[in-house]
Predicted model as a PDB file, atoms N, CA, C, CB and O in Angstrom, pLDDT in the B-factor column:
MODEL        1                                                                  
ATOM      1  N   MET A   1     -46.855 -50.145 161.364  1.00 76.00           N  
ATOM      2  CA  MET A   1     -47.034 -51.185 162.332  1.00 76.00           C  
ATOM      3  C   MET A   1     -48.526 -51.363 162.630  1.00 76.00           C  
ATOM      4  CB  MET A   1     -46.248 -50.869 163.606  1.00 76.00           C  
ATOM      5  O   MET A   1     -49.045 -52.476 162.538  1.00 76.00           O  
ATOM      6  N   ILE A   2     -49.210 -50.289 162.982  1.00 81.00           N  
ATOM      7  CA  ILE A   2     -50.652 -50.336 163.230  1.00 81.00           C  
ATOM      8  C   ILE A   2     -51.351 -49.760 162.002  1.00 81.00           C  
ATOM      9  CB  ILE A   2     -51.043 -49.541 164.538  1.00 81.00           C  
ATOM     10  O   ILE A   2     -51.027 -48.667 161.538  1.00 81.00           O  
ATOM     11  N   GLU A   3     -52.315 -50.521 161.490  1.00 83.00           N  
ATOM     12  CA  GLU A   3     -53.099 -50.046 160.352  1.00 83.00           C  
ATOM     13  C   GLU A   3     -54.449 -49.573 160.877  1.00 83.00           C  
ATOM     14  CB  GLU A   3     -53.272 -51.168 159.265  1.00 83.00           C  
ATOM     15  O   GLU A   3     -55.265 -50.369 161.340  1.00 83.00           O  
ATOM     16  N   ARG A   4     -54.668 -48.274 160.796  1.00 84.00           N  
ATOM     17  CA  ARG A   4     -55.918 -47.729 161.340  1.00 84.00           C  
ATOM     18  C   ARG A   4     -57.136 -48.190 160.537  1.00 84.00           C  
ATOM     19  CB  ARG A   4     -55.861 -46.199 161.359  1.00 84.00           C  
ATOM     20  O   ARG A   4     -58.225 -48.315 161.097  1.00 84.00           O  
ATOM     21  N   GLN A   5     -56.975 -48.438 159.272  1.00 85.00           N  
ATOM     22  CA  GLN A   5     -58.087 -48.893 158.435  1.00 85.00           C  
ATOM     23  C   GLN A   5     -57.900 -50.348 158.005  1.00 85.00           C  
ATOM     24  CB  GLN A   5     -58.225 -47.995 157.200  1.00 85.00           C  
ATOM     25  O   GLN A   5     -58.450 -50.768 156.987  1.00 85.00           O  
ATOM     26  N   GLY A   6     -57.132 -51.114 158.770  1.00 84.00           N  
ATOM     27  CA  GLY A   6     -56.842 -52.506 158.415  1.00 84.00           C  
ATOM     28  C   GLY A   6     -58.014 -53.427 158.708  1.00 84.00           C  
ATOM     29  O   GLY A   6     -59.042 -53.000 159.233  1.00 84.00           O  
ATOM     30  N   PRO A   7     -57.843 -54.709 158.359  1.00 92.00           N  
ATOM     31  CA  PRO A   7     -58.919 -55.683 158.572  1.00 92.00           C  
ATOM     32  C   PRO A   7     -59.133 -56.017 160.057  1.00 92.00           C  
ATOM     33  CB  PRO A   7     -58.612 -56.960 157.802  1.00 92.00           C  
ATOM     34  O   PRO A   7     -60.223 -56.449 160.434  1.00 92.00           O  
ATOM     35  N   LEU A   8     -58.117 -55.826 160.899  1.00 92.00           N  
ATOM     36  CA  LEU A   8     -58.247 -56.091 162.327  1.00 92.00           C  
ATOM     37  C   LEU A   8     -58.571 -54.802 163.078  1.00 92.00           C  
ATOM     38  CB  LEU A   8     -56.956 -56.726 162.880  1.00 92.00           C  
ATOM     39  O   LEU A   8     -58.139 -53.716 162.690  1.00 92.00           O  
ATOM     40  N   SER A   9     -59.325 -54.940 164.140  1.00 92.00           N  
ATOM     41  CA  SER A   9     -59.638 -53.761 164.956  1.00 92.00           C  
ATOM     42  C   SER A   9     -58.361 -53.252 165.619  1.00 92.00           C  
ATOM     43  CB  SER A   9     -60.720 -54.095 166.031  1.00 92.00           C  
ATOM     44  O   SER A   9     -57.383 -53.986 165.761  1.00 92.00           O  
ATOM     45  N   LEU A  10     -58.387 -51.974 166.023  1.00 90.00           N  
ATOM     46  CA  LEU A  10     -57.227 -51.394 166.713  1.00 90.00           C  
ATOM     47  C   LEU A  10     -56.944 -52.154 168.006  1.00 90.00           C  
ATOM     48  CB  LEU A  10     -57.464 -49.893 167.016  1.00 90.00           C  
ATOM     49  O   LEU A  10     -55.786 -52.374 168.362  1.00 90.00           O  
ATOM     50  N   SER A  11     -57.998 -52.551 168.702  1.00 91.00           N  
ATOM     51  CA  SER A  11     -57.818 -53.299 169.947  1.00 91.00           C  
ATOM     52  C   SER A  11     -57.087 -54.612 169.691  1.00 91.00           C  
ATOM     53  CB  SER A  11     -59.176 -53.571 170.611  1.00 91.00           C  
ATOM     54  O   SER A  11     -56.170 -54.972 170.429  1.00 91.00           O  
ATOM     55  N   ARG A  12     -57.491 -55.315 168.657  1.00 92.00           N  
ATOM     56  CA  ARG A  12     -56.863 -56.615 168.343  1.00 92.00           C  
ATOM     57  C   ARG A  12     -55.413 -56.426 167.913  1.00 92.00           C  
ATOM     58  CB  ARG A  12     -57.651 -57.348 167.230  1.00 92.00           C  
ATOM     59  O   ARG A  12     -54.549 -57.208 168.310  1.00 92.00           O  
ATOM     60  N   GLN A  13     -55.133 -55.403 167.108  1.00 90.00           N  
ATOM     61  CA  GLN A  13     -53.752 -55.151 166.685  1.00 90.00           C  
ATOM     62  C   GLN A  13     -52.867 -54.839 167.890  1.00 90.00           C  
ATOM     63  CB  GLN A  13     -53.700 -53.987 165.671  1.00 90.00           C  
ATOM     64  O   GLN A  13     -51.744 -55.335 167.985  1.00 90.00           O  
ATOM     65  N   CYS A  14     -53.376 -54.014 168.813  1.00 92.00           N  
ATOM     66  CA  CYS A  14     -52.617 -53.687 170.027  1.00 92.00           C  
ATOM     67  C   CYS A  14     -52.379 -54.936 170.857  1.00 92.00           C  
ATOM     68  CB  CYS A  14     -53.356 -52.627 170.866  1.00 92.00           C  
ATOM     69  O   CYS A  14     -51.286 -55.134 171.387  1.00 92.00           O  
ATOM     70  N   GLU A  15     -53.395 -55.777 170.972  1.00 93.00           N  
ATOM     71  CA  GLU A  15     -53.258 -57.017 171.740  1.00 93.00           C  
ATOM     72  C   GLU A  15     -52.186 -57.914 171.139  1.00 93.00           C  
ATOM     73  CB  GLU A  15     -54.596 -57.764 171.799  1.00 93.00           C  
ATOM     74  O   GLU A  15     -51.367 -58.474 171.868  1.00 93.00           O  
ATOM     75  N   LEU A  16     -52.183 -58.055 169.829  1.00 93.00           N  
ATOM     76  CA  LEU A  16     -51.190 -58.899 169.161  1.00 93.00           C  
ATOM     77  C   LEU A  16     -49.770 -58.365 169.321  1.00 93.00           C  
ATOM     78  CB  LEU A  16     -51.523 -59.020 167.688  1.00 93.00           C  
ATOM     79  O   LEU A  16     -48.813 -59.138 169.377  1.00 93.00           O  
ATOM     80  N   LEU A  17     -49.638 -57.038 169.395  1.00 92.00           N  
ATOM     81  CA  LEU A  17     -48.321 -56.413 169.544  1.00 92.00           C  
ATOM     82  C   LEU A  17     -47.902 -56.260 171.011  1.00 92.00           C  
ATOM     83  CB  LEU A  17     -48.320 -55.052 168.871  1.00 92.00           C  
ATOM     84  O   LEU A  17     -46.774 -55.861 171.302  1.00 92.00           O  
ATOM     85  N   GLY A  18     -48.813 -56.578 171.922  1.00 93.00           N  
ATOM     86  CA  GLY A  18     -48.496 -56.432 173.339  1.00 93.00           C  
ATOM     87  C   GLY A  18     -48.504 -54.990 173.805  1.00 93.00           C  
ATOM     88  O   GLY A  18     -47.805 -54.641 174.757  1.00 93.00           O  
ATOM     89  N   LEU A  19     -49.294 -54.140 173.140  1.00 90.00           N  
ATOM     90  CA  LEU A  19     -49.393 -52.723 173.496  1.00 90.00           C  
ATOM     91  C   LEU A  19     -50.735 -52.443 174.155  1.00 90.00           C  
ATOM     92  CB  LEU A  19     -49.209 -51.828 172.250  1.00 90.00           C  
ATOM     93  O   LEU A  19     -51.727 -53.122 173.889  1.00 90.00           O  
ATOM     94  N   SER A  20     -50.751 -51.444 175.011  1.00 92.00           N  
ATOM     95  CA  SER A  20     -52.036 -50.987 175.531  1.00 92.00           C  
ATOM     96  C   SER A  20     -52.638 -50.025 174.505  1.00 92.00           C  
ATOM     97  CB  SER A  20     -51.874 -50.296 176.941  1.00 92.00           C  
ATOM     98  O   SER A  20     -51.926 -49.480 173.662  1.00 92.00           O  
ATOM     99  N   ARG A  21     -53.931 -49.827 174.581  1.00 90.00           N  
ATOM    100  CA  ARG A  21     -54.566 -48.872 173.663  1.00 90.00           C  
ATOM    101  C   ARG A  21     -54.035 -47.465 173.908  1.00 90.00           C  
ATOM    102  CB  ARG A  21     -56.105 -48.896 173.825  1.00 90.00           C  
ATOM    103  O   ARG A  21     -53.924 -46.680 172.967  1.00 90.00           O  
ATOM    104  N   ALA A  22     -53.706 -47.134 175.149  1.00 91.00           N  
ATOM    105  CA  ALA A  22     -53.175 -45.809 175.467  1.00 91.00           C  
ATOM    106  C   ALA A  22     -51.858 -45.577 174.736  1.00 91.00           C  
ATOM    107  CB  ALA A  22     -52.978 -45.651 176.988  1.00 91.00           C  
ATOM    108  O   ALA A  22     -51.588 -44.464 174.287  1.00 91.00           O  
ATOM    109  N   ALA A  23     -51.036 -46.616 174.612  1.00 89.00           N  
ATOM    110  CA  ALA A  23     -49.748 -46.481 173.924  1.00 89.00           C  
ATOM    111  C   ALA A  23     -49.945 -46.114 172.460  1.00 89.00           C  
ATOM    112  CB  ALA A  23     -48.943 -47.782 174.034  1.00 89.00           C  
ATOM    113  O   ALA A  23     -49.083 -45.473 171.857  1.00 89.00           O  
ATOM    114  N   LEU A  24     -51.055 -46.509 171.896  1.00 86.00           N  
ATOM    115  CA  LEU A  24     -51.353 -46.203 170.504  1.00 86.00           C  
ATOM    116  C   LEU A  24     -51.504 -44.699 170.282  1.00 86.00           C  
ATOM    117  CB  LEU A  24     -52.622 -46.927 170.066  1.00 86.00           C  
ATOM    118  O   LEU A  24     -51.144 -44.186 169.223  1.00 86.00           O  
ATOM    119  N   TYR A  25     -52.033 -43.999 171.275  1.00 89.00           N  
ATOM    120  CA  TYR A  25     -52.313 -42.573 171.137  1.00 89.00           C  
ATOM    121  C   TYR A  25     -51.268 -41.680 171.792  1.00 89.00           C  
ATOM    122  CB  TYR A  25     -53.654 -42.268 171.718  1.00 89.00           C  
ATOM    123  O   TYR A  25     -51.341 -40.457 171.674  1.00 89.00           O  
ATOM    124  N   TYR A  26     -50.293 -42.278 172.484  1.00 89.00           N  
ATOM    125  CA  TYR A  26     -49.284 -41.499 173.209  1.00 89.00           C  
ATOM    126  C   TYR A  26     -48.391 -40.729 172.243  1.00 89.00           C  
ATOM    127  CB  TYR A  26     -48.429 -42.417 174.096  1.00 89.00           C  
ATOM    128  O   TYR A  26     -47.919 -41.275 171.246  1.00 89.00           O  
ATOM    129  N   GLN A  27     -48.165 -39.456 172.551  1.00 89.00           N  
ATOM    130  CA  GLN A  27     -47.218 -38.639 171.794  1.00 89.00           C  
ATOM    131  C   GLN A  27     -46.241 -38.019 172.785  1.00 89.00           C  
ATOM    132  CB  GLN A  27     -47.952 -37.532 170.952  1.00 89.00           C  
ATOM    133  O   GLN A  27     -46.643 -37.284 173.686  1.00 89.00           O  
ATOM    134  N   ALA A  28     -44.973 -38.316 172.616  1.00 89.00           N  
ATOM    135  CA  ALA A  28     -43.957 -37.820 173.541  1.00 89.00           C  
ATOM    136  C   ALA A  28     -43.861 -36.298 173.468  1.00 89.00           C  
ATOM    137  CB  ALA A  28     -42.589 -38.457 173.231  1.00 89.00           C  
ATOM    138  O   ALA A  28     -44.058 -35.692 172.415  1.00 89.00           O  
ATOM    139  N   VAL A  29     -43.557 -35.707 174.602  1.00 90.00           N  
ATOM    140  CA  VAL A  29     -43.395 -34.259 174.698  1.00 90.00           C  
ATOM    141  C   VAL A  29     -41.954 -33.990 175.087  1.00 90.00           C  
ATOM    142  CB  VAL A  29     -44.395 -33.625 175.732  1.00 90.00           C  
ATOM    143  O   VAL A  29     -41.427 -34.619 176.005  1.00 90.00           O  
ATOM    144  N   ARG A  30     -41.314 -33.058 174.395  1.00 91.00           N  
ATOM    145  CA  ARG A  30     -39.932 -32.722 174.720  1.00 91.00           C  
ATOM    146  C   ARG A  30     -39.866 -32.040 176.078  1.00 91.00           C  
ATOM    147  CB  ARG A  30     -39.320 -31.819 173.635  1.00 91.00           C  
ATOM    148  O   ARG A  30     -40.736 -31.249 176.442  1.00 91.00           O  
ATOM    149  N   THR A  31     -38.814 -32.366 176.815  1.00 92.00           N  
ATOM    150  CA  THR A  31     -38.584 -31.725 178.106  1.00 92.00           C  
ATOM    151  C   THR A  31     -37.730 -30.496 177.867  1.00 92.00           C  
ATOM    152  CB  THR A  31     -37.902 -32.699 179.123  1.00 92.00           C  
ATOM    153  O   THR A  31     -36.635 -30.591 177.312  1.00 92.00           O  
ATOM    154  N   GLY A  32     -38.230 -29.343 178.285  1.00 93.00           N  
ATOM    155  CA  GLY A  32     -37.525 -28.089 178.065  1.00 93.00           C  
ATOM    156  C   GLY A  32     -36.370 -27.895 179.034  1.00 93.00           C  
ATOM    157  O   GLY A  32     -36.233 -28.621 180.018  1.00 93.00           O  
ATOM    158  N   ALA A  33     -35.553 -26.914 178.740  1.00 93.00           N  
ATOM    159  CA  ALA A  33     -34.378 -26.613 179.559  1.00 93.00           C  
ATOM    160  C   ALA A  33     -34.779 -26.228 180.976  1.00 93.00           C  
ATOM    161  CB  ALA A  33     -33.558 -25.488 178.923  1.00 93.00           C  
ATOM    162  O   ALA A  33     -34.093 -26.593 181.931  1.00 93.00           O  
ATOM    163  N   TYR A  34     -35.877 -25.500 181.126  1.00 93.00           N  
ATOM    164  CA  TYR A  34     -36.337 -25.084 182.452  1.00 93.00           C  
ATOM    165  C   TYR A  34     -36.694 -26.309 183.308  1.00 93.00           C  
ATOM    166  CB  TYR A  34     -37.559 -24.139 182.327  1.00 93.00           C  
ATOM    167  O   TYR A  34     -36.305 -26.385 184.473  1.00 93.00           O  
ATOM    168  N   GLU A  35     -37.432 -27.262 182.733  1.00 92.00           N  
ATOM    169  CA  GLU A  35     -37.813 -28.462 183.466  1.00 92.00           C  
ATOM    170  C   GLU A  35     -36.586 -29.284 183.845  1.00 92.00           C  
ATOM    171  CB  GLU A  35     -38.779 -29.307 182.636  1.00 92.00           C  
ATOM    172  O   GLU A  35     -36.514 -29.814 184.954  1.00 92.00           O  
ATOM    173  N   LEU A  36     -35.621 -29.393 182.933  1.00 91.00           N  
ATOM    174  CA  LEU A  36     -34.397 -30.133 183.228  1.00 91.00           C  
ATOM    175  C   LEU A  36     -33.620 -29.488 184.371  1.00 91.00           C  
ATOM    176  CB  LEU A  36     -33.518 -30.220 181.982  1.00 91.00           C  
ATOM    177  O   LEU A  36     -33.062 -30.181 185.222  1.00 91.00           O  
ATOM    178  N   GLU A  37     -33.587 -28.157 184.384  1.00 91.00           N  
ATOM    179  CA  GLU A  37     -32.901 -27.443 185.457  1.00 91.00           C  
ATOM    180  C   GLU A  37     -33.606 -27.689 186.790  1.00 91.00           C  
ATOM    181  CB  GLU A  37     -32.838 -25.929 185.151  1.00 91.00           C  
ATOM    182  O   GLU A  37     -32.952 -27.901 187.811  1.00 91.00           O  
ATOM    183  N   LEU A  38     -34.933 -27.662 186.781  1.00 89.00           N  
ATOM    184  CA  LEU A  38     -35.684 -27.932 188.009  1.00 89.00           C  
ATOM    185  C   LEU A  38     -35.427 -29.351 188.511  1.00 89.00           C  
ATOM    186  CB  LEU A  38     -37.185 -27.721 187.775  1.00 89.00           C  
ATOM    187  O   LEU A  38     -35.260 -29.560 189.713  1.00 89.00           O  
ATOM    188  N   MET A  39     -35.395 -30.323 187.608  1.00 88.00           N  
ATOM    189  CA  MET A  39     -35.137 -31.704 188.009  1.00 88.00           C  
ATOM    190  C   MET A  39     -33.755 -31.842 188.633  1.00 88.00           C  
ATOM    191  CB  MET A  39     -35.268 -32.644 186.808  1.00 88.00           C  
ATOM    192  O   MET A  39     -33.585 -32.568 189.612  1.00 88.00           O  
ATOM    193  N   ALA A  40     -32.769 -31.150 188.073  1.00 86.00           N  
ATOM    194  CA  ALA A  40     -31.412 -31.192 188.630  1.00 86.00           C  
ATOM    195  C   ALA A  40     -31.387 -30.573 190.029  1.00 86.00           C  
ATOM    196  CB  ALA A  40     -30.419 -30.453 187.700  1.00 86.00           C  
ATOM    197  O   ALA A  40     -30.722 -31.095 190.924  1.00 86.00           O  
ATOM    198  N   LEU A  41     -32.110 -29.461 190.224  1.00 86.00           N  
ATOM    199  CA  LEU A  41     -32.175 -28.836 191.547  1.00 86.00           C  
ATOM    200  C   LEU A  41     -32.839 -29.759 192.570  1.00 86.00           C  
ATOM    201  CB  LEU A  41     -32.938 -27.508 191.469  1.00 86.00           C  
ATOM    202  O   LEU A  41     -32.384 -29.864 193.709  1.00 86.00           O  
ATOM    203  N   ILE A  42     -33.902 -30.416 192.160  1.00 83.00           N  
ATOM    204  CA  ILE A  42     -34.595 -31.347 193.057  1.00 83.00           C  
ATOM    205  C   ILE A  42     -33.675 -32.513 193.409  1.00 83.00           C  
ATOM    206  CB  ILE A  42     -35.904 -31.869 192.408  1.00 83.00           C  
ATOM    207  O   ILE A  42     -33.617 -32.927 194.567  1.00 83.00           O  
ATOM    208  N   ASP A  43     -32.959 -33.044 192.423  1.00 80.00           N  
ATOM    209  CA  ASP A  43     -32.010 -34.128 192.687  1.00 80.00           C  
ATOM    210  C   ASP A  43     -30.965 -33.699 193.698  1.00 80.00           C  
ATOM    211  CB  ASP A  43     -31.332 -34.578 191.392  1.00 80.00           C  
ATOM    212  O   ASP A  43     -30.664 -34.439 194.635  1.00 80.00           O  
ATOM    213  N   ARG A  44     -30.408 -32.510 193.517  1.00 79.00           N  
ATOM    214  CA  ARG A  44     -29.384 -32.019 194.438  1.00 79.00           C  
ATOM    215  C   ARG A  44     -29.930 -31.855 195.851  1.00 79.00           C  
ATOM    216  CB  ARG A  44     -28.822 -30.692 193.943  1.00 79.00           C  
ATOM    217  O   ARG A  44     -29.224 -32.086 196.832  1.00 79.00           O  
ATOM    218  N   GLN A  45     -31.195 -31.455 195.942  1.00 78.00           N  
ATOM    219  CA  GLN A  45     -31.804 -31.213 197.248  1.00 78.00           C  
ATOM    220  C   GLN A  45     -32.121 -32.516 197.988  1.00 78.00           C  
ATOM    221  CB  GLN A  45     -33.074 -30.393 197.083  1.00 78.00           C  
ATOM    222  O   GLN A  45     -31.907 -32.606 199.197  1.00 78.00           O  
ATOM    223  N   TYR A  46     -32.624 -33.515 197.280  1.00 76.00           N  
ATOM    224  CA  TYR A  46     -33.186 -34.678 197.957  1.00 76.00           C  
ATOM    225  C   TYR A  46     -32.391 -35.968 197.840  1.00 76.00           C  
ATOM    226  CB  TYR A  46     -34.524 -34.917 197.442  1.00 76.00           C  
ATOM    227  O   TYR A  46     -32.632 -36.890 198.620  1.00 76.00           O  
ATOM    228  N   LEU A  47     -31.458 -36.078 196.907  1.00 74.00           N  
ATOM    229  CA  LEU A  47     -30.655 -37.295 196.812  1.00 74.00           C  
ATOM    230  C   LEU A  47     -29.406 -37.160 197.665  1.00 74.00           C  
ATOM    231  CB  LEU A  47     -30.278 -37.591 195.348  1.00 74.00           C  
ATOM    232  O   LEU A  47     -28.828 -36.077 197.750  1.00 74.00           O  
ATOM    233  N   PRO A  48     -28.979 -38.252 198.300  1.00 70.00           N  
ATOM    234  CA  PRO A  48     -27.743 -38.188 199.088  1.00 70.00           C  
ATOM    235  C   PRO A  48     -26.546 -37.857 198.200  1.00 70.00           C  
ATOM    236  CB  PRO A  48     -27.503 -39.518 199.822  1.00 70.00           C  
ATOM    237  O   PRO A  48     -26.499 -38.241 197.031  1.00 70.00           O  
ATOM    238  N   ASP A  49     -25.584 -37.141 198.773  1.00 67.00           N  
ATOM    239  CA  ASP A  49     -24.391 -36.758 198.010  1.00 67.00           C  
ATOM    240  C   ASP A  49     -23.678 -37.953 197.423  1.00 67.00           C  
ATOM    241  CB  ASP A  49     -23.437 -35.985 198.883  1.00 67.00           C  
ATOM    242  O   ASP A  49     -23.182 -37.883 196.298  1.00 67.00           O  
ATOM    243  N   SER A  50     -23.613 -39.050 198.160  1.00 62.00           N  
ATOM    244  CA  SER A  50     -22.899 -40.227 197.669  1.00 62.00           C  
ATOM    245  C   SER A  50     -23.552 -40.766 196.400  1.00 62.00           C  
ATOM    246  CB  SER A  50     -22.857 -41.319 198.749  1.00 62.00           C  
ATOM    247  O   SER A  50     -22.857 -41.180 195.472  1.00 62.00           O  
ATOM    248  N   LEU A  51     -24.873 -40.762 196.355  1.00 63.00           N  
ATOM    249  CA  LEU A  51     -25.570 -41.230 195.162  1.00 63.00           C  
ATOM    250  C   LEU A  51     -25.336 -40.287 193.994  1.00 63.00           C  
ATOM    251  CB  LEU A  51     -27.068 -41.369 195.435  1.00 63.00           C  
ATOM    252  O   LEU A  51     -25.154 -40.742 192.865  1.00 63.00           O  
ATOM    253  N   LEU A  52     -25.336 -38.985 194.241  1.00 59.00           N  
ATOM    254  CA  LEU A  52     -25.094 -38.008 193.178  1.00 59.00           C  
ATOM    255  C   LEU A  52     -23.694 -38.170 192.611  1.00 59.00           C  
ATOM    256  CB  LEU A  52     -25.289 -36.579 193.701  1.00 59.00           C  
ATOM    257  O   LEU A  52     -23.503 -38.105 191.396  1.00 59.00           O  
ATOM    258  N   ARG A  53     -22.703 -38.383 193.489  1.00 61.00           N  
ATOM    259  CA  ARG A  53     -21.334 -38.572 192.999  1.00 61.00           C  
ATOM    260  C   ARG A  53     -21.230 -39.838 192.161  1.00 61.00           C  
ATOM    261  CB  ARG A  53     -20.344 -38.633 194.171  1.00 61.00           C  
ATOM    262  O   ARG A  53     -20.571 -39.852 191.122  1.00 61.00           O  
ATOM    263  N   PHE A  54     -21.888 -40.908 192.623  1.00 60.00           N  
ATOM    264  CA  PHE A  54     -21.869 -42.164 191.879  1.00 60.00           C  
ATOM    265  C   PHE A  54     -22.518 -41.988 190.509  1.00 60.00           C  
ATOM    266  CB  PHE A  54     -22.587 -43.269 192.669  1.00 60.00           C  
ATOM    267  O   PHE A  54     -21.945 -42.384 189.494  1.00 60.00           O  
ATOM    268  N   ALA A  55     -23.721 -41.391 190.475  1.00 60.00           N  
ATOM    269  CA  ALA A  55     -24.447 -41.205 189.216  1.00 60.00           C  
ATOM    270  C   ALA A  55     -23.677 -40.275 188.289  1.00 60.00           C  
ATOM    271  CB  ALA A  55     -25.857 -40.646 189.478  1.00 60.00           C  
ATOM    272  O   ALA A  55     -23.605 -40.522 187.085  1.00 60.00           O  
ATOM    273  N   GLY A  56     -23.103 -39.210 188.837  1.00 56.00           N  
ATOM    274  CA  GLY A  56     -22.341 -38.272 188.013  1.00 56.00           C  
ATOM    275  C   GLY A  56     -21.144 -38.936 187.380  1.00 56.00           C  
ATOM    276  O   GLY A  56     -20.890 -38.750 186.190  1.00 56.00           O  
ATOM    277  N   GLY A  57     -20.401 -39.712 188.156  1.00 55.00           N  
ATOM    278  CA  GLY A  57     -19.242 -40.421 187.620  1.00 55.00           C  
ATOM    279  C   GLY A  57     -19.644 -41.457 186.589  1.00 55.00           C  
ATOM    280  O   GLY A  57     -18.972 -41.625 185.571  1.00 55.00           O  
ATOM    281  N   TRP A  58     -20.741 -42.151 186.854  1.00 49.00           N  
ATOM    282  CA  TRP A  58     -21.228 -43.173 185.922  1.00 49.00           C  
ATOM    283  C   TRP A  58     -21.622 -42.537 184.598  1.00 49.00           C  
ATOM    284  CB  TRP A  58     -22.426 -43.936 186.524  1.00 49.00           C  
ATOM    285  O   TRP A  58     -21.284 -43.066 183.539  1.00 49.00           O  
ATOM    286  N   GLN A  59     -22.335 -41.403 184.635  1.00 54.00           N  
ATOM    287  CA  GLN A  59     -22.756 -40.732 183.412  1.00 54.00           C  
ATOM    288  C   GLN A  59     -21.563 -40.166 182.657  1.00 54.00           C  
ATOM    289  CB  GLN A  59     -23.747 -39.621 183.732  1.00 54.00           C  
ATOM    290  O   GLN A  59     -21.510 -40.251 181.430  1.00 54.00           O  
ATOM    291  N   ARG A  60     -20.599 -39.586 183.379  1.00 54.00           N  
ATOM    292  CA  ARG A  60     -19.416 -39.042 182.702  1.00 54.00           C  
ATOM    293  C   ARG A  60     -18.637 -40.148 182.011  1.00 54.00           C  
ATOM    294  CB  ARG A  60     -18.509 -38.303 183.701  1.00 54.00           C  
ATOM    295  O   ARG A  60     -17.992 -39.907 180.991  1.00 54.00           O  
ATOM    296  N   GLY A  61     -18.689 -41.358 182.554  1.00 50.00           N  
ATOM    297  CA  GLY A  61     -18.020 -42.495 181.930  1.00 50.00           C  
ATOM    298  C   GLY A  61     -18.578 -42.790 180.547  1.00 50.00           C  
ATOM    299  O   GLY A  61     -17.899 -43.406 179.725  1.00 50.00           O  
ATOM    300  N   PHE A  62     -19.796 -42.362 180.282  1.00 51.00           N  
ATOM    301  CA  PHE A  62     -20.412 -42.556 178.974  1.00 51.00           C  
ATOM    302  C   PHE A  62     -20.376 -41.291 178.130  1.00 51.00           C  
ATOM    303  CB  PHE A  62     -21.842 -43.019 179.136  1.00 51.00           C  
ATOM    304  O   PHE A  62     -21.044 -41.206 177.100  1.00 51.00           O  
ATOM    305  N   GLY A  63     -19.598 -40.312 178.567  1.00 53.00           N  
ATOM    306  CA  GLY A  63     -19.431 -39.089 177.785  1.00 53.00           C  
ATOM    307  C   GLY A  63     -20.501 -38.040 178.022  1.00 53.00           C  
ATOM    308  O   GLY A  63     -20.623 -37.105 177.231  1.00 53.00           O  
ATOM    309  N   HIS A  64     -21.279 -38.166 179.089  1.00 53.00           N  
ATOM    310  CA  HIS A  64     -22.332 -37.196 179.375  1.00 53.00           C  
ATOM    311  C   HIS A  64     -21.861 -36.225 180.438  1.00 53.00           C  
ATOM    312  CB  HIS A  64     -23.624 -37.901 179.825  1.00 53.00           C  
ATOM    313  O   HIS A  64     -21.117 -36.594 181.347  1.00 53.00           O  
ATOM    314  N   ARG A  65     -22.298 -34.982 180.319  1.00 58.00           N  
ATOM    315  CA  ARG A  65     -22.048 -34.017 181.388  1.00 58.00           C  
ATOM    316  C   ARG A  65     -23.077 -34.280 182.471  1.00 58.00           C  
ATOM    317  CB  ARG A  65     -22.123 -32.527 180.869  1.00 58.00           C  
ATOM    318  O   ARG A  65     -24.263 -34.451 182.189  1.00 58.00           O  
ATOM    319  N   ALA A  66     -22.618 -34.311 183.704  1.00 52.00           N  
ATOM    320  CA  ALA A  66     -23.543 -34.631 184.780  1.00 52.00           C  
ATOM    321  C   ALA A  66     -23.302 -33.759 185.985  1.00 52.00           C  
ATOM    322  CB  ALA A  66     -23.429 -36.084 185.165  1.00 52.00           C  
ATOM    323  O   ALA A  66     -22.162 -33.422 186.304  1.00 52.00           O  
ATOM    324  N   MET A  67     -24.384 -33.393 186.659  1.00 54.00           N  
ATOM    325  CA  MET A  67     -24.341 -32.708 187.938  1.00 54.00           C  
ATOM    326  C   MET A  67     -23.387 -31.514 187.952  1.00 54.00           C  
ATOM    327  CB  MET A  67     -23.948 -33.676 189.009  1.00 54.00           C  
ATOM    328  O   MET A  67     -22.478 -31.449 188.780  1.00 54.00           O  
ATOM    329  N   ARG A  68     -23.595 -30.589 187.048  1.00 52.00           N  
ATOM    330  CA  ARG A  68     -22.702 -29.438 186.986  1.00 52.00           C  
ATOM    331  C   ARG A  68     -22.958 -28.497 188.115  1.00 52.00           C  
ATOM    332  CB  ARG A  68     -22.848 -28.714 185.680  1.00 52.00           C  
ATOM    333  O   ARG A  68     -22.294 -27.466 188.222  1.00 52.00           O  
TER     334      ARG A  68                                                      
ENDMDL                                                                          
END                                                                             
C-alpha cells in the first residue's frame, strides 16, 4: 500500500490514503492476560452492574465469554 521508495513522498502517500504519518509507523502490541484481567477488575469496580449485565449478555450472544 505504501511504497517507502516510491515516486511520491511518504507524506503525500499518507495524505492520499487519508492516514496520519503516525499511523504509518504504528505497530500494534498484544494485550497480555495480566492486562486483560486488570481491565476486567476495573470494569467490575467502576461500571454499574446493570451495564455489566447488559454487556455480558450482548457479548455472550455473539459466542464470547464475558464477565466471568
